[in-house]
Each structure stands twice: as structure tokens, then as C-alpha cells.
N, C-alpha and C positions, 0 to 999 in steps of 0.2 A: 898203157895198152891193156893190161890185165883188167883194170876197172871197167874199161869200155866193153870188153868182151863179156864181163860179168853182168853189166847193166843191160847190154843188148840181149844176152841170154835170158835175163829176168823178164824183159819186156816181151820177148818171143814166147816165154812160158806163159805169161798172162794172156797173150793173144791166142795161144794155142790151147788153152785149157777148155775142157768141155763146157759148152754153153756160151763161149765167147765167139760169136760170129757176127761181129759188128758190120752191118750192111747199110746203116744210115747214121745221121748225126745224133749225138746224145742230146737229151733235152737241155735247154738253156740252163746254165748254172747260175747261182746267185751272183749278182754284180756288186762291185764296190768301185769307189772313185780312186783313180790314180792320176797324179799330175806329174808331168815331166817338165822340169825347169832347165832350159838351155843355158849355155854359158853367157848369153847376152841378157839373161833375166826373163825371157819370154816363158809364159806358162801355157802348157797344153794339157787340157783335161780329157780324160778318157773314162768311160764306164766299162770296166773289164769284168769278164766272168772269172770266178775264182776256182781254179782246178786244184783241189786240195788232196783228194784221195788218189790212190794208185790207179783205180779204174778210170776216174775222171781224167787223169794225166795221160793215161795210155791212149784214150780215145781223142782227147784234145779237140781240135777243130776239124777232125776227119769229116768228110762228106758235106761240109758247110759250103754252100754255093758262093757266099761272099762274107766279108767281115766289114762291118760299118766303119766309116772313116774315124769315128770317135769311140770305137769299141775295140775289143780284143780279148785275149785270155791270158791271165797271169797264173803261171805254174809256180806254186810256192813249195819249194823243196824242204822247208822246215828248218834247215840249217845249211850252211855253205857246203857245196859239193860240186864236182864237175857235172856239167849238164851236156848230154848228147841227145840231140833231137833228130827226127827224120820227118819226111813228108808223106809217108805211107797213107794212102786213101785220103789225102788232103788235096782237094781239087782247086783251091785258090792259092795263088802265090802269097807269101807272107814276108814280113820283116820280123826277125827274131832279135830281141834285145836281151842280153845276158847281164843280170844286175847283181852287184855285190850286196852284202848284208847291210851296208850303210846307205844303199840306194843309188850308189854311183854305177853308171852304165859301164860295164867292163868290156863288152864286145858287141858288135852288131853284124848280123848276117842279113843282107838286103836281097829282096826279090828271090826268095828260095823257090826251087823248082817243084811244082806240083807233082805228086805221086812218086817222087824220088826216094830211094832207100839210102841215099848217101847220108853219112853222119854229118850233122852240123854241130860243131863243138864250141863250148864256152871258153876254151883255152885257160882253164883254171876253175877253182871253186867259186860258185855263185849261190846266192840265196834263192834267186828266182829267175825264171825266163818269161819274157813278155812277148806274145805273138800279136802283131798288128797287121793290118792290110798292107800288102806290098806297096812300096813307094811312100809310106808314111814318114819314115826317117828322113828321106830326101826332101819331101814336101815341107816338113816342119823344121828342117835343118837340125835334126837330133844327131848328136855325135857321142863317141866314147868320151867319158868324163862328165857328161851331163848327169843330172840327178833326177831319179824317180822318187816321188813322195807318195807313200802309202802306209797304212797301219803296220804291215808286216816288217817294214824297215824302221819302225818307231819314229817316223818323221812326217806323218800326215799333215797336210796343210788345211 
């Protein structure tokens, strides 16, 4: 609980600092390939924007009208840590996949509520959080235990 308060306070400090008045989407970030392999061996390829800096991660997909069916945003935390997300200023519902350092999907939050300030938690340390268009996990039958392949997990296909 203390870590969550610290993280939320840190994010609030970034959002409250002078000059930080985000009123529109950030420019599209550099994209990389990410492949999710489901338990039955099916491969689903995505072209994901890479949110690497604190500013990029704070803004995320805010104000984006839509997320393409084969797109999304990968938040690379650099090393495993708890991930707490929210939907502030996010106008599209999302699926959030919380991914361990080895690429295994640890938890999934489906159909998150646009504009909500409720915390969406990874339930333990993860290397990354992947945001996809709402309904993607269900449509592609992606489940906890499936594997994400990408360079940050040292397992790119």
C-alpha cells in the first residue's frame, strides 16, 4: 500500500508540475514488434509504441480516440516492479496485460473504464504493461500464462 501511495504521489507530482498541462495526445512514439503466443501455439503480432521515459509513460494513450486492432503501447518499467495504472484522460477502453520479465502474462484487466481514476493493479512485480484496444484479449483468446515475445524480454521472435 505504501508503494502505491508513493507511485501515485509521484505521478501526481509529474502531472502537477509547471508546464505539464496535457490537453491532447502525445506524438506517436517509436514502434516495435511484439508477438503474443497463446497456449495453443497461435501467434498474434502487434506493432506497439514504446513508452520508455517517465513523461511518455505518464501520458500513455491519453486523449487517443482509438487504438488500432494490431497496435498498442508497451510500458517498459526497466526492471520488475508493481504496476498501477489508471485511465485519466484516456477516452478509449483498453485491455491491460501485465507481463513478467520472462514475457509470461501475469494478469489481464479487460475493458478498462475510460476516464476512470481507479487503480488497475498488476498484483505483483512485472517488467512491462501492454495496453491494447478493449476486447483484444477476448477476441484473440489471450490468457494469463500466455507468452509475449519482444526484445525487452530477451525472447523476440
